[in-house]
C-alpha distance (Angstrom), angle and dihedral (degrees) to the residues before:
residue distance angle dihedral
X1 . . .
X2 3.79 . .
X3 3.81 125.4 .
X4 3.78 95.5 16.5
X5 3.81 112.1 -160.9
X6 3.77 137.0 -171.5
X7 3.82 87.6 -102.7
X8 3.80 88.1 64.0
X9 3.81 89.7 51.3
X10 3.80 91.1 48.6
X11 3.80 89.7 55.7
X12 3.79 94.9 41.9
X13 3.81 95.4 52.7
X14 3.83 95.9 31.4
X15 3.79 92.4 -131.2
X16 3.81 93.5 155.7
X17 3.79 90.6 51.4
X18 3.81 100.3 52.1
X19 3.82 98.8 20.3
X20 3.84 95.6 81.1
X21 3.83 87.9 -146.7
X22 3.80 88.8 -63.6
X23 3.81 96.2 104.1
X24 3.80 133.6 44.0
X25 3.80 139.2 154.7
X26 3.80 121.5 -104.2
X27 3.80 124.1 -133.6
X28 3.81 89.0 -104.5
X29 3.80 91.2 56.6
X30 3.81 102.0 -103.1
X31 3.80 128.3 125.3
X32 3.80 117.0 -103.9
X33 3.80 125.8 -159.3
X34 3.82 117.5 -146.3
X35 3.82 103.8 -165.2
X36 3.80 94.6 -170.5
X37 3.78 97.6 32.9
X38 3.81 92.5 -109.8
X39 3.81 135.4 101.8
X40 3.81 95.3 -73.7
X41 3.78 107.6 99.9
X42 3.78 148.0 171.4
X43 3.80 121.3 -138.7
X44 3.81 105.9 -134.9
X45 3.80 92.6 -155.2
X46 3.80 89.8 57.3
X47 3.81 89.5 50.1
X48 3.81 89.8 54.2
X49 3.81 91.1 49.6
X50 3.81 92.1 51.1
X51 3.79 91.9 45.8
X52 3.82 90.1 53.0
X53 3.81 90.1 50.0
X54 3.82 86.6 56.3
X55 3.80 91.6 53.2
X56 3.81 100.3 -96.4
X57 3.79 126.4 126.0
X58 3.79 139.2 -171.5
X59 2.87 134.8 -60.3
X60 3.76 83.9 72.5
X61 3.76 139.5 143.6
X62 3.79 118.0 -128.2
X63 3.80 111.9 -155.7
X64 3.79 115.7 -161.6
X65 3.79 95.6 -156.6
X66 3.81 94.6 -172.4
X67 3.79 87.5 61.8
X68 3.79 90.0 63.8
X69 3.79 89.1 55.1
X70 3.80 90.5 47.9
X71 3.81 94.2 51.1
X72 3.81 93.7 48.9
X73 3.80 89.2 48.7
X74 3.82 93.8 48.0
X75 3.81 92.8 48.4
X76 3.79 94.7 50.9
X77 3.79 94.3 40.9
X78 3.81 90.8 50.2
X79 3.80 91.2 56.7
X80 3.82 92.5 42.8
X81 3.81 90.0 53.6
X82 3.81 93.5 46.3
X83 3.82 91.3 47.9
X84 3.80 90.8 49.9
X85 3.81 95.6 46.1
X86 3.82 94.2 45.8
X87 3.83 92.4 44.9
X88 3.79 87.8 -124.1
X89 3.80 114.2 178.1
X90 3.79 99.1 -153.0
X91 3.81 129.4 75.2
X92 3.78 135.2 -120.4
X93 3.79 117.7 -114.4
X94 3.79 111.1 177.5
X95 3.80 124.2 -168.7
X96 3.79 127.4 -162.3
X97 3.83 114.1 -130.2
X98 3.77 100.8 -138.1
X99 3.81 92.3 -159.2
X100 3.82 84.5 78.3
X101 3.79 90.1 65.5
X102 3.81 120.1 -9.3
X103 3.79 96.1 -177.2
X104 3.80 111.3 129.3
X105 3.79 94.4 -136.5
X106 3.82 89.3 55.3
X107 3.81 97.5 44.9
X108 3.82 92.2 46.4
X109 3.80 93.4 53.9
X110 3.80 92.2 47.2
X111 3.81 93.6 50.1
X112 3.80 91.8 43.7
X113 3.80 91.2 57.7
X114 3.81 92.2 37.0
X115 3.80 95.6 54.5
X116 3.81 94.0 91.0
X117 3.81 89.8 50.0
X118 3.84 94.5 48.4
X119 3.79 87.2 -117.0
X120 3.79 113.0 -179.8
X121 3.82 142.9 -172.6
X122 3.80 135.6 -98.7
X123 3.82 117.3 -150.0
X124 3.79 126.8 -168.6
X125 3.80 103.7 179.1
X126 3.80 140.8 31.0
X127 3.79 91.7 -98.7
X128 3.78 92.2 51.5
X129 3.80 90.7 45.6
X130 3.81 90.0 54.3
X131 3.79 88.5 57.1
X132 3.80 94.8 44.1
X133 3.80 98.3 51.7
X134 3.82 92.7 46.1
X135 3.81 94.1 59.3
X136 3.82 117.2 86.6
X137 3.81 113.4 -105.8
X138 3.78 136.9 -174.3
X139 3.78 123.1 -119.3
X140 3.82 89.9 -105.4
X141 3.81 99.5 46.3
X142 3.78 119.3 94.1
X143 3.76 136.4 -134.6
X144 3.81 105.9 -157.4
X145 3.81 112.8 -162.0
X146 3.80 115.7 -155.2
X147 3.79 136.1 162.6
X148 3.81 134.2 52.5
X149 3.79 114.0 -28.4
X150 3.79 138.1 -157.6
X151 3.80 129.0 -172.5
X152 3.82 93.4 -85.9
X153 3.81 90.6 52.8
X154 3.81 92.5 50.7
X155 3.82 93.4 44.9
X156 3.81 90.0 52.6
X157 3.81 89.7 52.2
X158 3.81 90.1 50.0
X159 3.82 90.9 48.4
X160 3.81 89.4 53.8
X161 3.81 89.8 48.7
X162 3.80 89.7 50.2
X163 3.82 88.0 54.1
X164 3.80 90.4 57.1
X165 3.79 97.8 -101.7
X166 3.80 115.1 141.6
X167 3.82 94.0 -122.2
X168 3.81 115.5 168.7
X169 3.78 117.8 -164.1
X170 3.78 111.0 -152.6
X171 3.81 119.1 -144.1
X172 3.81 105.7 -132.4
X173 3.83 97.3 165.7
X174 3.78 128.8 29.3
X175 3.81 90.2 -118.2
X176 3.82 89.1 64.1
X177 3.82 89.9 72.8
X178 3.81 94.4 62.3
X179 3.80 92.1 48.0
X180 3.80 93.3 48.3
X181 3.81 92.4 49.0
X182 3.83 92.9 47.1
X183 3.80 96.0 47.4
X184 3.80 96.4 41.4
X185 3.80 88.1 57.0
X186 3.80 91.9 48.6
X187 3.80 92.6 48.4
X188 3.82 93.2 38.7
X189 3.81 91.6 -131.3
X190 3.80 125.5 134.2
X191 3.80 104.8 -133.5
X192 3.78 130.4 -144.7
X193 3.79 107.5 -128.7
X194 3.78 136.7 -164.8
X195 3.80 130.3 -173.9
X196 3.77 124.1 -143.7
X197 3.78 113.1 -145.3
X198 3.78 127.5 -151.7
X199 3.76 105.8 -127.6
X200 3.77 121.8 -147.4
X201 3.79 90.9 -137.4
X202 3.79 119.4 106.1
X203 3.79 117.2 -122.1
X204 3.79 126.6 -126.0
X205 3.81 136.7 -143.0
X206 3.81 130.5 27.0
X207 3.81 92.9 -35.9
X208 3.81 97.8 45.0
X209 3.81 92.0 119.7
X210 3.81 91.4 62.2
X211 3.83 92.2 73.0
X212 3.77 138.5 50.1
X213 3.78 130.2 53.9
X214 3.81 93.7 -38.5
X215 3.81 94.5 53.5
X216 3.80 116.3 123.0
X217 3.82 92.4 -131.3
X218 3.78 130.9 59.3
X219 3.80 139.9 46.6
X220 3.79 129.0 -89.9
X221 3.84 116.2 -130.3
X222 3.82 91.1 -100.4
X223 3.81 90.0 52.0
X224 3.79 91.0 48.2
X225 3.82 89.2 55.7
X226 3.81 90.5 51.3
X227 3.83 91.3 48.3
X228 3.81 91.3 50.5
X229 3.80 91.6 51.6
X230 3.81 91.0 50.8
X231 3.80 91.9 50.4
X232 3.80 91.0 50.1
X233 3.81 92.4 49.9
X234 3.80 89.7 49.5
X235 3.82 89.4 48.1
X236 3.79 89.5 -121.2
X237 3.79 97.2 117.1
X238 3.82 89.4 115.8
X239 3.80 89.6 56.5
X240 3.80 91.5 68.8
X241 3.81 101.7 97.4
X242 3.79 107.8 147.4
X243 3.77 141.6 47.4
X244 3.79 116.4 -158.0
X245 3.79 135.7 -163.6
X246 3.78 134.2 170.0
X247 3.81 129.4 -165.2
X248 3.77 100.8 -173.0
X249 3.78 137.1 -91.6
X250 3.82 125.0 -59.7
X251 3.82 96.9 12.8
X252 3.82 103.3 -172.1
X253 3.81 100.1 -168.8
X254 3.80 122.4 71.5
X255 3.82 89.9 -158.8
X256 3.82 89.4 66.1
X257 3.80 91.1 51.2
X258 3.81 92.1 49.6
X259 3.78 92.2 49.0
X260 3.81 91.7 50.3
X261 3.81 92.5 47.9
X262 3.79 90.1 49.3
X263 3.82 92.5 53.3
X264 3.81 93.9 44.4
X265 3.81 90.6 49.4
X266 3.80 88.9 56.6
X267 3.81 88.9 55.1
X268 3.81 89.0 50.1
X269 3.80 92.9 51.1
X270 3.80 92.3 47.8
X271 3.80 92.6 51.0
X272 3.80 90.0 48.8
X273 3.81 89.0 50.1
X274 3.81 88.9 52.8
X275 3.80 90.5 56.2
X276 3.81 101.8 -98.4
X277 3.80 111.8 135.1
X278 3.78 97.0 -138.8
X279 3.80 109.1 -175.6
X280 3.81 103.6 179.6
X281 3.79 140.1 43.0
X282 3.81 108.7 -157.9
X283 3.81 107.8 -157.6
X284 3.80 92.7 -170.3
X285 3.78 122.0 -146.5
X286 3.76 131.7 -53.8
X287 3.79 104.5 111.9
X288 3.78 102.4 144.2
X289 3.79 134.8 -135.4
X290 3.80 118.4 -137.3
X291 3.81 96.5 -126.2
X292 3.79 96.0 170.3
X293 3.80 99.0 35.8
X294 3.81 94.3 -127.1
X295 3.83 93.8 121.5
X296 3.81 89.0 -140.7
X297 3.80 139.1 121.7
X298 3.82 89.8 -100.4
X299 3.81 110.2 132.0
X300 3.83 93.2 -108.9
X301 3.77 93.1 47.2
X302 3.80 142.9 53.8
X303 3.79 128.9 -133.7
X304 3.80 92.8 -154.0
X305 3.79 139.5 55.0
X306 3.78 128.6 -125.9
X307 3.81 88.9 -101.7
X308 3.81 92.2 50.4
X309 3.79 89.9 49.7
X310 3.81 92.0 54.8
X311 3.79 93.8 44.3
X312 3.82 92.7 48.5
X313 3.81 93.5 52.7
X314 3.80 94.2 45.3
X315 3.81 93.9 47.0
X316 3.82 95.1 44.5
X317 3.81 95.4 48.6
X318 3.82 92.0 44.5
X319 3.80 92.4 49.6
X320 3.82 93.7 52.4
X321 3.82 93.7 43.8
X322 3.81 93.8 47.6
X323 3.81 90.9 49.9
X324 3.81 89.9 52.6
X325 3.80 94.4 41.9
X326 3.79 92.6 -119.7
X327 3.83 128.8 140.0
X328 3.78 118.5 -100.3
X329 3.82 111.6 -100.1
X330 3.78 125.4 -139.3
X331 3.80 108.6 -96.2
X332 3.80 120.5 -129.0
X333 3.80 124.9 -171.7
X334 3.79 129.0 -176.2
X335 3.79 97.3 -151.0
X336 3.78 109.2 168.4
X337 3.79 109.1 145.2
X338 3.82 92.3 48.0
X339 3.81 91.3 51.9
X340 3.80 103.1 44.9
X341 3.83 107.1 24.6
X342 3.83 98.6 84.6
X343 3.81 98.0 48.2
X344 3.81 98.0 68.1
X345 3.82 128.7 70.1
X346 3.79 123.4 -176.6
X347 3.82 110.4 -144.8
X348 3.81 117.8 -152.8
X349 3.78 127.4 -173.1
X350 3.79 120.3 -148.7
X351 3.80 111.6 -136.8
X352 3.80 102.9 167.2
X353 3.80 143.9 9.9
X354 3.79 130.4 -142.6
X355 3.80 119.6 -165.8
X356 3.79 148.0 145.8
X357 3.78 109.9 -89.9
X358 3.78 120.0 -177.4
X359 3.80 131.5 -160.5
X360 3.82 115.7 -136.5
X361 3.81 90.2 -155.3
X362 3.81 87.9 69.9
X363 3.81 94.0 56.1
X364 3.83 93.6 89.0
X365 3.80 114.6 81.9
X366 3.80 127.6 -155.2
X367 3.82 121.7 -102.5
X368 3.80 91.4 -116.2
X369 3.84 93.3 48.4
X370 3.79 120.3 127.8
X371 3.81 114.3 -84.2
X372 3.82 92.3 -117.2
X373 3.80 90.3 57.5
X374 3.80 91.2 46.8
X375 3.80 91.7 49.6
X376 3.81 90.6 51.0
X377 3.80 90.9 51.7
X378 3.83 88.8 49.1
X379 3.82 90.1 58.6
X380 3.79 89.0 55.2
X381 3.80 96.7 44.9
X382 3.83 101.9 37.1
X383 3.81 103.4 45.0
X384 3.81 91.2 147.2
X385 3.81 90.2 70.5
X386 3.80 90.2 67.5
X387 3.79 124.5 83.0
X388 3.80 93.9 -149.1
X389 3.77 142.5 7.7
X390 3.79 89.3 -118.7
X391 3.82 91.7 60.3
X392 3.80 89.3 46.4
X393 3.80 93.5 50.3
X394 3.81 94.8 46.9
X395 3.81 91.7 50.4
X396 3.80 91.1 48.3
X397 3.79 91.4 48.5
X398 3.81 91.7 51.4
X399 3.81 92.3 49.4
X400 3.80 90.8 48.8
X401 3.81 89.1 55.5
X402 3.81 91.0 48.3
X403 3.80 91.2 51.6
X404 3.80 89.8 50.1
X405 3.80 89.8 53.2
X406 3.82 91.3 48.0
X407 3.80 89.6 51.7
X408 3.81 91.1 51.7
X409 3.82 89.9 53.2
X410 3.82 92.3 50.5
X411 3.81 94.3 -112.6
X412 3.82 95.2 114.8
X413 3.81 126.1 43.8
X414 3.77 128.7 -128.0
X415 3.81 88.2 -104.3
X416 3.82 89.3 55.6
X417 3.78 92.8 50.2
X418 3.81 92.5 47.3
X419 3.82 90.3 51.5
X420 3.81 91.4 48.2
X421 3.78 90.9 51.7
X422 3.79 90.5 48.8
X423 3.82 91.9 51.2
X424 3.82 92.0 46.4
X425 3.81 91.2 54.0
X426 3.80 88.9 48.8
X427 3.82 89.9 54.2
X428 3.82 90.7 49.5
X429 3.81 91.2 49.5
X430 3.82 90.9 50.4
X431 3.81 91.8 49.3
X432 3.79 91.3 47.4
X433 3.80 89.6 52.7
X434 3.82 90.2 53.0
X435 3.80 91.9 49.3
X436 3.81 92.9 61.1
X437 3.81 89.7 84.2
X438 3.81 96.8 39.8
X439 3.80 117.4 110.8
X440 3.80 91.5 -158.3
X441 3.80 124.7 32.2
X442 3.85 116.0 -160.1
X443 3.79 111.5 -116.7
X444 3.82 92.1 -121.5
X445 3.81 89.4 59.8
X446 3.82 92.0 59.7
X447 3.79 85.0 85.0
X448 3.81 89.3 68.9
X449 3.80 90.2 66.6
X450 3.80 91.2 48.9
X451 3.80 92.0 49.9
X452 3.79 94.3 52.0
X453 3.80 98.3 36.6
X454 3.81 111.8 113.7
X455 3.79 120.6 -142.6
X456 3.79 117.6 -118.2
X457 3.80 105.1 -149.4
X458 3.81 111.8 -140.4
X459 3.79 128.2 -168.7
X460 3.82 99.7 -116.6
X461 3.81 144.5 79.7
X462 3.79 118.5 -111.8
X463 3.84 88.3 -158.5
X464 3.80 91.8 57.7
X465 3.81 103.0 38.0
X466 3.83 106.1 22.5
X467 3.78 104.5 29.2
X468 3.82 93.8 149.3
X469 3.79 90.6 58.0
X470 3.79 92.4 53.4
X471 3.81 98.1 39.0
X472 3.81 102.5 33.3
X473 3.82 102.9 19.1
X474 3.80 88.8 -119.6
X475 3.79 110.0 175.6
X476 3.79 121.6 -133.5
X477 3.81 127.9 -172.8
X478 3.81 108.2 -102.6
X479 3.80 128.8 -176.7
X480 3.81 142.1 143.8
X481 3.80 115.3 -84.2
X482 3.80 93.6 -142.9
X483 3.83 142.7 27.1
X484 3.80 90.9 45.1
X485 3.80 88.6 140.7
X486 3.83 86.3 66.6
X487 3.79 127.2 73.1
X488 3.83 112.5 -104.7
X489 3.81 105.3 -133.3
X490 3.80 102.2 177.0
X491 3.82 123.5 82.9
X492 3.79 104.5 -154.8
X493 3.77 146.6 156.6
X494 3.82 125.2 -133.5
X495 3.80 122.1 -118.8
X496 3.80 126.6 -169.6
X497 3.81 128.7 -144.3
X498 3.80 97.4 -105.6
X499 3.80 119.4 114.8
X500 3.82 93.5 -116.4
X501 3.80 123.7 97.7
X502 3.82 91.0 -139.5
X503 3.80 90.8 57.3
X504 3.77 91.7 106.9
X505 3.78 147.0 89.7
X506 3.79 111.2 -118.1
X507 3.81 101.4 150.8
X508 3.80 120.8 75.4
X509 3.79 135.0 175.4
X510 3.79 119.7 -94.5
X511 3.80 127.9 173.2
X512 3.80 95.7 -148.0
X513 3.80 102.1 41.2
X514 3.83 102.2 25.3
X515 3.79 88.9 -121.5
X516 3.79 142.7 12.7
X517 3.80 130.6 -148.2
X518 3.83 93.6 -139.6
X519 3.79 138.5 42.1
X520 3.81 125.0 -138.7
X521 3.81 108.1 -118.3
X522 3.80 138.8 163.1
X523 3.76 127.7 -102.0
X524 3.79 109.0 -95.6
X525 3.79 114.6 -107.8
X526 3.76 119.4 -142.7
X527 3.83 114.7 -105.0
X528 3.82 92.3 4.6
X529 3.82 119.0 106.5
X530 3.78 115.8 -127.7
X531 3.81 116.3 -152.4
X532 3.78 128.2 -163.1
X533 3.80 122.9 -165.6
X534 3.81 125.6 -147.9
X535 3.79 107.2 -159.3
X536 3.82 137.0 -156.5
X537 3.82 92.8 26.9
X538 3.83 97.8 132.5
X539 3.81 94.9 106.6
X540 3.81 120.0 79.1
X541 3.83 96.5 -31.8
X542 3.82 92.4 90.1
X543 3.78 93.4 54.7
X544 3.81 108.3 25.3
X545 3.82 98.9 59.8
X546 3.78 117.3 116.7
X547 3.80 127.1 -146.4
X548 3.77 98.0 -111.5
X549 3.81 108.5 168.3
X550 3.83 84.9 7.7
X551 3.79 94.6 -81.8
X552 3.81 106.4 154.8
X553 3.78 135.7 -163.2
X554 3.77 116.5 -44.8
X555 3.81 126.5 -123.0
X556 3.81 116.3 -81.3
X557 3.80 133.0 -147.8
X558 3.81 119.7 -166.6
X559 3.79 113.2 -155.9
X560 3.79 134.7 -169.8
X561 3.78 131.5 -174.8
X562 3.80 114.2 -105.4
X563 3.81 123.2 177.2
X564 3.79 93.1 -163.5
X565 3.80 93.3 58.3
X566 3.79 119.2 91.5
X567 3.81 92.8 -125.3
X568 3.81 94.3 39.7
X569 3.80 93.8 -112.3
X570 3.77 142.5 65.9
X571 3.77 131.8 -150.5
X572 3.79 104.9 -119.9
X573 3.79 96.0 -175.5
X574 3.78 142.9 -10.2
X575 3.78 128.4 -154.4
X576 3.77 121.7 -160.2
X577 3.78 117.7 -131.9
X578 3.79 122.2 -117.7
X579 3.77 120.5 -65.8
X580 3.79 121.9 -143.1
X581 3.81 92.0 -106.6
X582 3.83 89.5 54.0
X583 3.79 94.1 51.8
X584 3.81 99.8 44.0
X585 3.85 97.9 65.9
X586 3.82 89.3 57.2
X587 3.79 87.8 69.2
X588 3.82 94.4 41.6
X589 3.81 98.6 -95.1
X590 3.78 111.2 127.3
X591 3.82 109.3 -157.0
X592 3.81 92.7 -137.4
X593 3.81 90.1 53.5
X594 3.82 90.9 51.1
X595 3.81 89.8 50.0
X596 3.81 90.1 52.1
X597 3.81 91.1 50.6
X598 3.80 91.2 48.6
X599 3.81 91.1 50.5
X600 3.80 89.1 55.4
X601 3.80 90.0 51.2
X602 3.82 91.0 48.3
X603 3.83 91.1 49.4
X604 3.80 89.2 50.2
X605 3.84 90.9 51.2
X606 3.85 91.2 48.2
X607 3.81 92.6 49.7
X608 3.80 89.4 49.5
X609 3.81 88.5 51.8
X610 3.83 90.5 -121.3
X611 3.81 92.6 125.7
X612 3.79 135.5 14.6
X613 3.84 121.1 -111.1
X614 3.81 90.5 -112.6
X615 3.82 89.8 54.6
X616 3.80 89.7 49.8
X617 3.81 91.4 55.1
X618 3.81 90.1 51.0
X619 3.81 92.1 50.4
X620 3.81 92.4 52.0
X621 3.81 91.6 45.3
X622 3.81 92.3 51.7
X623 3.79 90.7 47.0
X624 3.82 92.2 53.0
X625 3.79 90.5 47.2
X626 3.81 92.7 49.6
X627 3.81 91.5 52.9
X628 3.80 88.9 64.8
X629 3.81 95.4 51.7
X630 3.77 124.9 92.9
X631 3.78 120.8 -92.5
X632 3.82 94.9 -113.9
X633 3.79 128.3 75.5
X634 3.79 120.4 -78.3
């Protein structure tokens, strides 16, 4: 394509579809972040350059901290507007589920912006609860306590309640009721209690199995009746203040959310009818992010906006309550993914490429060559004899398999097999060239792209930084961070530096086909770094990564907008990624112990006259130095 422009890149990578006005492309072909969705922007390439001047290298995470503020603001304002327009009598009291991103620098920014909205925290474990109760909170902000609970968990909740924090402990299992009653008596604290209900509605998306009647959390109607009786007998019926439901993470269809809110509202009205002064409906999490920009109910998308989500919940709950003649409850949501996903960008640097390169000089076969080899060469040379490229490809593929079998039986030589492979790649390249002008490509010919796609090797671990992509096939928007004013001519996949063959990214977003197996990239220039950005990774990816191959956390750069700065931003903080000596103790290897073992091995080699003493000193010195380096390649 001639005269490639940034508009072409915008369409190719769909940045205007999934970017939510937070990301655009500059005239010089770099990606800009717009934290507040307006003209003020941050050039991500300039951020990388400044980070490198401070001693940090990709892989790195760039956190646009202002974007956290913007998302908290948009969420709360969306509910305020919906409440006002629907003449809703209750209030909105959002809580941030810190399991989405536990990092202190993330939680602090969210609570700082959320203070004026009485924005609270949701905790689902003892560790998370320890964080939640330590943060300052207003008298109107909530701490919602979910998950499995032991006595220590419940006592911590009661301690927070004693301190005046509005801490609601949610009953997830019927047995929770007995423990709460017993410990509240011992501690002489009147608890605030919520009940999670098991909805009859079926979930949707990747996490659909986590809801419904087979979910591990929540009470059936019969169990709810038993719990209510126990609270009455314990004279704690006034402690029941919240009803909770959850329909999974990344729910793409607004109809599912409406149906769940409708059913939960009926539970609320019934409990009010029975004399329980329920004050809150907690709608849980589930608000989706449109990762692929298709605005559909596809599992990596969302067919609704943040504003439509708020309006749908407010309207649905109001409609049910008005029909039953019940007061409007305060609405709680546990939106995590929708708040934190956009703020974080994973930056990868390509340092090598691996591909299939063929030599046209090897296309000609000898007169005495095996018939299978001759037939394969015929497919390359006489394309006009075929009715379609699909027929041509399938014949070539069959012959390639035959030649492989002949090689295994010792009939063909290694030279023969190498030539056959070379010819087969030439056929694929010729077919791919023909397909450029095709409006419809047969599904069986998609394999041609996979065969010819080179791998761009990036200095990162997909298991550490993009665990959802590897484990759940979650799609993330991915594109180069520079040269977007140039046409990308290479269709490639991305491979990491782990030792596993599935340590790669080979699924990419596409508006027309849901997903693609390759990504359009530029040819690597010598002595010029090439950066690729993985966007919308702020939820879960920061905290869920494992240490497969002992690759630790990557470097981080925290950025804020600043008008007075020459580049329009300033780096507020940087965090170095894990070093080798920081990772090793987590798997019971103390660095000093390893050094001692190595010294013994060096002494053994010196005594055996394998190495000289001076060489031994160098080996130990290098080993000590390497322990202090980061886990990724330098």
